[in-house]
C-alpha positions as CSV (number, residue, x, y, z in Angstrom):
1,X,73.1,40.9,18.3
2,X,70.2,41.7,20.5
3,X,70.2,40.6,24.1
4,X,66.8,39.0,23.8
5,X,68.2,36.6,21.1
6,X,71.0,35.5,23.5
7,X,68.4,34.9,26.2
8,X,66.4,32.7,23.8
9,X,69.5,30.8,22.8
10,X,70.4,30.3,26.5
11,X,67.0,28.7,27.1
12,X,67.3,26.5,24.1
13,X,70.8,25.4,25.2
14,X,69.5,24.5,28.6
15,X,66.6,22.5,27.1
16,X,68.4,20.7,24.3
17,X,72.1,20.4,25.0
18,X,73.5,18.1,27.7
19,X,74.8,19.4,31.0
20,X,78.3,18.0,31.5
21,X,78.6,19.4,35.0
22,X,75.7,17.2,36.1
23,X,77.4,14.3,34.5
24,X,80.6,15.1,36.4
25,X,82.7,15.2,33.1
26,X,86.4,15.6,33.6
27,X,87.5,18.4,31.3
28,X,90.9,16.8,30.8
29,X,89.2,13.7,29.3
30,X,86.5,15.6,27.3
31,X,86.4,15.1,23.5
32,X,86.7,18.0,21.1
33,X,82.9,18.0,20.5
34,X,82.2,18.1,24.2
35,X,84.7,21.0,24.6
36,X,83.0,22.8,21.7
37,X,79.6,22.4,23.3
38,X,80.9,23.7,26.7
39,X,82.4,26.7,24.9
40,X,79.2,27.4,23.0
41,X,77.1,27.2,26.2
42,X,79.6,29.5,28.0
43,X,79.6,32.1,25.3
44,X,75.8,32.3,25.0
45,X,75.3,32.3,28.8
46,X,77.8,35.2,29.4
47,X,76.3,37.3,26.6
48,X,72.8,36.6,27.9
49,X,73.8,37.8,31.4
50,X,75.6,41.0,30.3
């Protein structure tokens, strides 16, 4: 995919999805949905930075 698309998705993630690091979420106690959102944000952020 195009890098511009990943940058747009990263901005949407930041605006719409919750930030679990600010909420001090313990990863060992995170639900499957929370882990999926963390993984999604990580994937999009790393691809936007490459």
